[in-house]
TILOFI-462848 format. One line per field, with one value per residue: residue number from 1; x, y, z negated of N, C-alpha, C, CB in turn; residue in three letters. Coordinates in Angstrom, 1 decimal, decimal comma. Each point is the difference from the previous one (the first is absolute). Glycine has a CB too. Layout:
REM TILOFI-462848
num (NUM/...)
n_px (X/...)
n_py (Y/...)
n_pz (Z/...)
ca_px (X/...)
ca_py (Y/...)
ca_pz (Z/...)
c_px (X/...)
c_py (Y/...)
c_pz (Z/...)
cb_px (X/...)
cb_py (Y/...)
cb_pz (Z/...)
residu (ala/...)
END
This chain:
REM TILOFI-462848
num (1/2/3/4/5/6/7/8/9/10/11/12/13/14/15/16/17/18/19/20/21/22/23/24/25/26/27/28/29/30/31/32/33/34/35/36/37/38/39/40/41/42/43/44/45/46/47/48/49/50/51/52/53/54/55/56/57/58/59/60/61/62/63/64/65/66/67/68/69/70/71/72/73/74/75/76/77/78/79/80/81/82/83/84/85/86/87/88/89/90/91/92/93/94/95/96/97/98/99/100/101/102/103/104/105/106/107/108/109/110/111/112/113/114/115/116/117/118/119/120/121/122/123/124/125/126/127/128/129/130/131/132/133/134/135/136/137/138/139/140/141/142/143/144/145/146/147/148/149/150/151/152/153/154/155)
n_px (98,2/-2,5/-0,5/-3,2/-0,2/2,1/3,2/-1,4/-0,8/1,8/1,2/-1,6/-0,2/2,4/1,0/-1,9/1,1/2,7/-1,1/-2,1/-0,9/-0,5/-2,2/1,0/0,3/-2,9/-1,8/1,6/0,0/-3,5/1,7/-1,7/3,0/2,2/1,4/0,8/1,8/-1,0/1,6/2,4/0,8/0,3/2,7/2,5/0,3/0,9/2,9/-3,4/1,1/4,4/-1,5/-1,7/0,4/-2,4/0,5/3,5/0,0/2,6/0,2/0,2/3,5/1,8/-0,1/-0,6/1,5/-1,5/4,1/-0,4/2,8/-0,6/0,4/2,0/0,1/3,8/-2,1/-3,3/2,2/-2,3/3,1/0,0/-3,6/0,0/1,1/-2,0/-1,7/3,3/0,7/-2,2/-1,6/1,8/-1,8/-1,4/1,4/-0,5/-3,4/2,1/2,6/-2,4/2,2/0,3/-0,3/3,1/2,5/-1,7/-0,2/-1,7/-1,2/0,9/-2,2/2,9/-2,1/1,9/-1,3/1,3/0,2/1,4/-0,3/1,3/2,3/0,0/-0,9/1,6/2,5/-0,8/-1,7/0,8/3,6/1,6/-3,2/3,8/-0,6/-0,5/-0,8/-1,3/-2,9/-1,4/-1,0/-2,5/0,5/-2,2/0,1/-2,0/-0,6/-1,6/-1,6/1,0/-1,8/2,7/-1,5/0,4/-2,3/-2,2/-1,3/-2,3/-1,7)
n_py (32,1/-2,3/3,7/-0,8/1,9/1,7/-1,0/1,4/2,7/0,4/0,1/0,5/2,5/0,2/-0,7/1,6/2,0/-2,0/4,3/-1,7/2,3/-3,1/2,6/-0,5/-2,5/-0,6/0,8/-2,1/-3,1/-0,3/1,5/-0,4/0,8/-3,2/-1,0/0,7/-0,3/-3,9/0,6/3,7/-2,1/-2,5/1,5/-0,4/-2,0/-0,1/1,9/-0,6/2,4/0,0/3,9/1,5/0,4/3,3/-2,1/2,7/1,0/-1,2/1,5/1,1/-0,9/1,0/-3,8/1,6/-2,7/-3,0/-1,4/-2,7/-0,7/-2,8/0,0/-1,5/-0,1/-1,0/-1,1/-0,4/0,3/0,3/3,7/1,8/0,3/1,4/2,8/1,4/-0,1/3,2/1,9/0,4/0,1/1,8/1,8/2,1/-0,5/-3,7/0,9/-3,0/-1,5/-2,2/-1,1/-0,5/-3,3/1,0/-0,1/2,2/-1,0/1,2/0,6/3,2/2,0/3,5/2,7/1,6/1,8/-1,1/-0,6/1,0/-2,2/-1,6/1,8/-1,0/-2,6/-1,3/1,4/-1,3/-4,3/-0,8/0,2/-0,6/-4,0/-0,5/-1,6/2,6/-3,2/3,2/2,9/-0,2/3,3/-1,0/2,3/-0,7/1,2/-1,0/-3,1/-0,6/0,7/1,8/-2,7/0,9/-2,5/-2,5/1,0/-0,1/-3,1/3,5/-3,2)
n_pz (-59,5/1,4/2,7/-2,5/3,3/-3,1/-0,5/2,4/-1,8/-2,7/2,2/1,5/-2,2/1,2/3,0/2,0/-2,7/-1,6/0,6/1,1/-1,9/1,0/0,5/1,8/-0,4/-0,7/2,1/2,4/-1,1/-0,9/-2,6/-3,2/2,1/-1,2/4,3/1,6/-2,7/-0,9/1,8/-1,2/-3,6/1,0/1,1/-1,1/0,2/3,2/-1,1/0,4/0,1/0,5/-1,2/1,0/3,4/-0,4/3,0/0,0/2,6/0,8/1,5/-3,1/-1,7/2,2/1,6/3,4/-1,2/1,2/0,6/0,3/-2,1/2,2/-2,2/2,1/-4,4/1,1/-0,8/0,5/-3,1/-1,0/0,5/3,3/0,7/-3,8/1,3/2,6/-3,0/-2,5/2,7/1,5/-2,6/-0,5/1,9/-1,7/3,8/-1,4/0,5/0,2/-0,5/2,5/-2,6/3,0/0,5/2,1/-0,4/-1,6/-2,4/-0,1/1,8/-2,0/0,6/0,6/-0,2/3,0/-1,0/2,2/0,8/-3,0/-1,5/2,7/0,4/-4,6/0,7/1,8/-1,7/-3,2/-0,6/1,9/0,9/-2,0/0,3/-1,5/1,5/3,1/2,4/1,2/-0,7/3,4/-0,9/2,4/0,3/-1,2/4,5/-1,2/-2,7/2,2/-2,5/-2,7/-0,4/-3,9/0,2/1,0/1,9/-2,8/2,8/-1,4/0,8)
ca_px (-1,0/-1,9/-0,4/-1,5/-0,5/0,1/1,7/0,5/-0,2/0,8/1,3/0,1/-0,3/1,5/0,5/0,0/0,3/-0,3/-0,9/-1,7/0,3/-0,4/-1,6/0,0/0,3/-0,9/-1,2/0,2/0,4/-2,0/1,0/-0,7/1,1/0,9/0,6/1,2/1,5/0,6/0,8/0,9/1,0/-0,2/0,5/1,5/0,9/0,4/0,6/-0,6/0,1/1,2/0,1/-0,8/1,9/-0,2/-0,1/0,1/0,9/0,5/0,3/-1,0/0,7/1,2/0,6/-0,4/0,8/-0,9/0,6/-0,3/1,1/1,4/1,1/0,2/0,9/1,0/-0,6/-1,6/-0,7/-1,5/0,3/0,2/-1,1/-0,2/1,1/-0,7/-1,7/0,4/0,3/-0,4/-0,9/0,7/-0,2/-1,7/-1,1/-0,1/-2,0/-0,3/1,2/-0,4/0,4/-0,4/0,4/0,8/1,3/0,4/0,1/-1,7/-0,2/-0,3/-1,4/0,5/-0,7/0,8/-0,6/0,6/1,4/0,9/-0,6/0,8/1,4/0,6/-0,5/1,0/1,3/0,6/-0,8/-0,1/0,8/1,9/-1,0/0,1/-0,2/-0,2/0,7/0,1/-1,4/-0,3/-1,2/-1,0/-0,9/-1,7/-0,6/-1,0/-1,0/-1,3/-0,9/0,6/-1,7/0,4/-0,9/-0,5/-1,0/-0,7/-1,5/-1,0/-0,8)
ca_py (0,7/-0,7/1,3/-0,3/1,2/1,0/0,1/0,5/1,0/1,1/0,5/0,7/1,6/1,0/0,5/0,9/1,4/-0,5/0,4/-0,6/-0,4/-1,5/-0,3/0,0/-1,7/-0,4/0,3/-0,4/-0,4/-0,8/0,3/1,6/1,0/-1,1/-0,6/0,8/0,2/-1,6/-0,9/0,5/-0,5/-1,7/0,3/0,8/-1,3/-1,7/1,5/0,4/1,8/-0,6/1,9/1,5/0,5/1,2/-0,3/1,1/0,4/0,4/1,4/1,6/0,2/0,8/-1,3/-0,1/-1,1/-1,1/-0,9/-1,1/-0,4/-1,5/-0,7/-1,6/0,1/-1,3/-1,3/-0,6/-0,5/0,5/0,5/1,1/0,7/0,4/0,8/1,3/0,8/0,8/1,2/1,0/0,9/0,9/1,1/0,0/0,0/-1,2/-0,4/-1,4/-0,5/-2,0/-1,1/-0,4/-1,1/0,5/0,5/0,7/0,1/1,3/0,9/0,4/0,3/1,0/1,2/1,4/1,5/-0,2/-1,5/0,2/-0,7/-2,0/-0,6/0,2/-1,2/-1,2/-0,1/0,6/-1,1/-1,9/-0,4/-0,1/-1,1/-1,6/-0,9/1,2/-0,4/0,9/0,1/0,2/1,1/0,7/1,3/-0,6/1,0/1,1/-1,0/-0,7/-0,7/-0,3/-0,5/-1,2/-0,9/-1,2/-0,2/-0,7/-0,7/-0,3/-0,6)
ca_pz (-1,5/0,0/0,5/0,6/1,4/-0,2/-0,2/1,7/0,4/-0,8/0,9/1,2/-1,1/-0,9/0,7/0,5/-1,4/-1,4/-1,7/-0,4/-2,2/-0,3/1,0/1,6/0,3/-0,3/0,7/1,0/0,0/-1,0/-1,2/-1,3/-0,5/-1,3/0,7/0,9/0,0/-0,3/1,8/0,9/-0,5/0,6/1,1/-0,6/-1,2/0,9/1,7/1,0/0,4/-0,6/-0,2/0,0/0,2/1,2/0,9/0,5/0,8/0,2/0,9/-0,7/-0,9/0,7/0,6/1,5/0,5/-1,0/0,6/-0,2/0,1/-0,5/-0,6/-0,1/-0,9/0,1/-0,5/-0,2/-1,3/-1,2/-0,7/0,6/0,5/-1,2/-0,4/0,9/0,5/-1,0/0,5/0,1/-0,8/-0,3/1,1/-0,1/1,3/0,8/-0,8/-0,3/0,7/0,4/0,5/1,0/-0,2/1,9/-0,4/-1,3/-1,2/-0,4/0,6/-0,8/0,3/-0,8/-0,4/-0,4/1,0/1,5/0,6/-1,0/-1,5/-0,2/0,8/-1,5/-0,6/0,9/-0,1/-1,3/-0,7/0,2/0,5/-0,9/-1,6/0,2/0,8/1,3/1,1/0,7/-0,1/1,5/-0,9/0,7/-0,3/0,2/0,3/-0,7/-0,2/0,6/-1,3/-1,7/-0,5/-1,1/-0,4/0,5/0,8/-1,1/0,7/-0,7/0,7)
c_px (-1,4/-0,5/-1,8/-0,5/0,3/1,2/-0,2/-0,3/0,5/1,2/0,2/-0,5/1,5/1,0/0,2/0,0/0,0/0,3/-1,0/-0,1/-1,1/-1,0/-0,6/0,2/-1,1/-1,8/-0,1/0,2/-1,6/0,6/-0,6/1,5/1,6/0,4/0,9/1,1/0,5/0,9/0,6/0,8/0,8/1,4/1,8/0,8/0,7/1,2/-0,4/0,0/1,6/0,6/-0,6/0,7/-1,0/1,1/0,4/0,4/1,3/0,5/-0,5/0,5/1,4/1,1/-0,9/0,6/-0,3/0,9/-0,2/1,5/-0,1/0,8/0,6/1,2/1,5/-0,5/-1,4/0,1/-1,0/1,1/0,3/-1,2/-0,6/0,6/-0,6/-1,5/0,1/0,8/-0,3/-1,3/-0,3/-0,3/-1,2/-0,2/-0,5/-1,6/-0,1/1,1/-0,7/1,4/-0,7/0,9/1,0/1,3/0,1/-0,2/-1,3/0,0/-0,4/-1,0/1,2/-0,1/1,1/-0,8/0,3/0,4/1,7/0,5/0,2/1,0/1,3/-0,3/0,3/1,2/0,1/-1,0/0,0/1,3/1,7/-0,9/1,3/-0,8/-1,2/0,7/-0,4/-2,1/-0,5/-0,9/-0,4/-0,3/-1,0/-0,1/-1,1/-0,7/-1,7/-1,7/0,9/-1,4/1,1/-1,3/0,1/-1,4/-0,8/-1,8/-1,0/-1,0/-0,3)
c_py (0,1/1,4/-0,7/1,8/1,2/0,1/0,8/1,3/1,1/0,5/0,3/1,5/0,6/0,1/0,8/1,6/-0,6/1,4/0,0/0,2/-1,0/0,3/0,0/-1,0/-0,7/0,0/-0,5/-1,1/-0,9/-0,4/1,3/0,1/-1,1/-1,6/-0,2/0,5/-1,3/-0,4/1,3/-0,5/-1,2/0,3/0,1/-1,0/-1,2/0,4/0,2/1,3/0,5/2,1/0,7/0,6/0,9/-0,4/1,5/0,1/0,2/1,0/1,3/0,5/0,5/-1,4/0,0/-1,1/-1,4/-0,7/-1,1/-0,5/-1,7/-0,2/-1,6/0,3/-1,6/-1,1/0,0/-0,7/0,6/1,6/1,4/0,7/0,6/1,6/1,1/0,7/1,5/1,2/1,2/1,0/0,9/1,2/0,6/0,1/-1,5/-0,4/-1,3/-0,5/-1,6/-0,5/-0,5/-1,4/0,6/0,4/1,1/0,1/0,6/0,7/0,9/1,2/1,2/1,4/1,0/0,8/0,6/-0,7/-0,1/-1,1/-1,5/-0,2/0,3/-1,3/-1,2/0,3/-0,2/-1,2/-1,2/-0,7/-0,9/-1,0/-1,0/-1,1/0,8/-1,0/0,8/0,5/0,7/1,0/0,1/0,8/0,1/1,2/0,5/-1,6/-0,1/-0,3/-0,2/-0,6/-1,0/-0,8/-0,9/0,5/-0,7/-0,6/0,3/-0,5/1,0)
c_pz (1,1/-0,1/-0,1/1,5/-0,7/-0,7/1,2/-0,5/-0,9/0,7/0,7/-0,5/-0,4/0,5/1,4/-1,3/-1,3/-1,2/-0,3/-1,3/0,2/0,0/1,1/0,6/-0,4/0,7/1,4/0,1/-0,5/-1,2/-1,4/0,2/-1,3/1,5/0,9/-1,1/-1,1/1,0/0,7/-1,5/0,0/1,0/0,1/-0,2/0,9/0,6/1,3/0,9/-1,3/0,1/0,6/0,7/0,4/1,1/0,3/1,2/0,6/0,6/-1,1/-1,3/0,6/0,0/1,4/0,3/-0,5/0,9/-0,2/-0,3/-0,1/-0,5/0,3/-1,6/0,6/-0,4/-0,8/-1,1/-1,2/-0,8/1,0/0,9/-1,3/0,1/1,0/-0,8/-1,8/0,6/0,8/-0,7/-0,8/0,8/-0,3/1,7/0,6/-0,6/0,3/0,8/0,2/0,0/1,1/0,1/1,8/-0,5/-0,4/-1,4/-0,7/0,6/-0,8/0,6/-0,7/0,7/0,7/0,5/1,2/0,2/-0,4/-1,3/0,9/0,6/-1,6/-0,4/0,4/0,1/-1,9/-1,2/0,5/1,2/-0,6/-1,1/0,1/0,2/1,7/1,4/1,6/0,3/1,4/-0,5/1,5/-0,3/0,4/1,3/-0,3/-0,4/-0,1/-1,2/-1,3/-0,7/-0,9/-0,6/0,7/0,1/-0,7/0,9/-1,3/0,9/1,0)
cb_px (2,1/-0,3/2,7/-1,1/-2,2/-2,2/1,5/-0,7/-1,6/-0,7/0,5/-0,5/-2,5/-0,4/0,1/-1,3/-1,4/0,8/0,9/-0,3/0,6/1,4/-0,2/0,7/2,4/2,0/-0,2/0,5/2,8/-1,8/2,1/-2,6/-3,0/-2,2/-1,2/-1,7/0,0/-2,0/-2,0/-0,9/-1,0/-3,3/-2,7/-0,8/-2,1/-2,4/1,8/-0,9/-3,7/0,3/1,9/-1,0/2,6/-0,8/-1,5/0,1/-1,4/-0,5/-0,6/-2,4/-1,3/-0,5/0,7/-0,1/1,6/-2,9/1,1/-2,3/0,8/-0,1/-0,9/-0,3/-2,7/1,6/2,4/-0,8/2,0/-1,8/0,7/2,2/-0,3/0,2/2,4/1,0/-2,4/-0,1/0,9/1,2/0,0/1,6/1,2/-0,5/1,3/3,0/-1,6/-2,6/2,3/-2,1/0,7/-0,9/-2,4/-2,2/0,8/0,1/2,5/-0,3/-0,4/2,1/-2,9/1,7/-1,3/2,2/0,1/0,3/-1,4/-1,1/-2,3/-1,7/-0,6/-0,3/-1,6/-1,4/0,6/0,4/-1,2/-3,1/-1,8/2,1/-3,6/1,2/0,5/0,4/0,0/3,1/0,2/0,3/0,8/-0,6/1,3/-1,2/1,2/-0,3/2,1/2,4/-1,6/1,9/-2,6/2,2/-1,4/1,7/1,1/1,6/1,1/0,6/-0,8)
cb_py (2,2/-2,7/1,2/-1,8/-1,3/0,3/-2,2/-2,0/-1,1/-1,1/-0,6/-2,3/-1,0/-0,5/-1,3/-2,0/2,1/-2,9/1,1/-2,1/2,6/-1,1/0,7/1,9/0,0/0,4/2,0/1,5/1,3/-1,5/-0,5/-0,3/2,7/0,7/0,1/0,9/3,2/-0,9/-2,2/2,3/1,5/-0,8/1,2/1,8/0,2/-1,1/-0,2/-1,5/0,7/-3,8/-0,1/0,3/-1,7/2,3/-2,3/0,5/0,2/-1,5/-1,2/-0,9/-1,6/3,0/-1,4/2,2/1,6/0,5/1,3/0,0/2,4/-0,5/1,6/-1,2/1,5/1,1/-0,6/-0,2/-0,9/-3,7/-2,1/-1,0/-1,6/-2,6/-1,8/-1,4/-3,8/-2,0/-1,5/-1,4/-1,2/-1,6/-1,0/1,5/2,4/-0,8/2,1/-0,1/1,7/0,1/-0,3/2,4/-2,1/1,2/-1,2/0,8/0,2/0,2/-1,2/-0,9/-2,0/-1,8/-0,8/-0,5/0,6/1,2/0,2/2,3/2,0/-1,3/1,1/2,5/1,1/-0,5/1,7/3,4/1,5/0,3/1,8/3,3/-0,1/0,7/-2,0/2,9/-2,5/-1,3/0,1/-2,3/1,6/-1,2/0,9/-0,8/-0,5/3,3/-0,3/-1,4/-1,4/2,3/0,0/1,5/1,3/-1,8/0,3/2,0/-2,5/1,7/-1,6)
cb_pz (-2,1/-1,6/2,0/-3,7/1,5/0,2/-1,2/2,2/1,2/-2,2/-0,3/1,8/-1,5/-1,9/-1,5/2,2/1,1/0,8/-0,2/1,6/-2,0/-1,1/-1,2/0,1/-0,5/-1,7/-1,5/0,4/0,1/2,0/2,4/-2,6/0,2/-3,7/-0,8/1,9/0,5/-1,1/0,8/2,2/-0,9/0,1/0,3/-1,4/-2,0/0,8/-0,6/-1,2/0,5/0,9/-0,3/-2,0/0,9/-1,6/0,0/-1,8/-0,8/-0,5/2,8/0,8/-1,3/-1,1/-2,5/0,8/0,2/-1,1/0,3/1,4/-1,0/1,1/-1,4/3,7/-2,3/-0,4/-0,3/2,3/0,6/-1,2/-1,8/-0,3/2,1/-1,2/-0,9/2,6/1,5/-1,7/-0,6/1,5/0,4/-0,7/1,8/-2,8/0,7/0,4/0,6/-0,5/-1,3/1,9/-1,9/1,1/-2,1/1,6/1,3/1,6/0,5/-1,7/1,8/-1,4/0,2/-1,1/-2,4/0,1/-1,7/0,3/2,3/0,8/-1,7/0,1/3,6/-0,8/-0,3/1,5/2,6/1,0/-0,6/-0,3/1,2/0,1/0,4/-1,0/-2,9/-1,8/-1,4/1,1/-2,8/1,5/-2,7/0,4/0,0/-3,2/1,3/1,5/-1,0/1,8/1,8/-0,4/2,4/-0,6/-0,8/-0,9/1,8/-2,6/1,6/-1,7/-1,7)
residu (unk/unk/unk/unk/unk/unk/unk/unk/unk/unk/unk/unk/unk/unk/unk/unk/unk/unk/unk/unk/unk/unk/unk/unk/unk/unk/unk/unk/unk/unk/unk/unk/unk/unk/unk/unk/unk/unk/unk/unk/unk/unk/unk/unk/unk/unk/unk/unk/unk/unk/unk/unk/unk/unk/unk/unk/unk/unk/unk/unk/unk/unk/unk/unk/unk/unk/unk/unk/unk/unk/unk/unk/unk/unk/unk/unk/unk/unk/unk/unk/unk/unk/unk/unk/unk/unk/unk/unk/unk/unk/unk/unk/unk/unk/unk/unk/unk/unk/unk/unk/unk/unk/unk/unk/unk/unk/unk/unk/unk/unk/unk/unk/unk/unk/unk/unk/unk/unk/unk/unk/unk/unk/unk/unk/unk/unk/unk/unk/unk/unk/unk/unk/unk/unk/unk/unk/unk/unk/unk/unk/unk/unk/unk/unk/unk/unk/unk/unk/unk/unk/unk/unk/unk/unk/unk)
END
């Protein structure tokens, strides 16, 4: 995807504040509102902007527990990988699922209201899932850095 300086500036600003009005965005990138909006719509249509989201505080909303689970599967055939991905997509507390290269097949980010609830997710939904060989978990003690998105270089 070919992006010019203005496109990258738009992406950087919207990534910092997705609620910014088009008028404010256009002023900050040095365009009038109509061409700025056309650029934003073009970036959305091209898939550079996938959506807009509110960043929620899990602890304040009843999910103070965050656990990373490393999952190994018995089979890495594509249909088995897809079946596992479909299964974890159905579990609301699993917020992220990344397929890895190496000894571990997937790493999952799981949130829970308490340790008992996490244990239930683990023993009821995750470890007995078809094709799961093993699950190793690590409880998050604190988060030193959490920045959504990607670094956008603006000239």
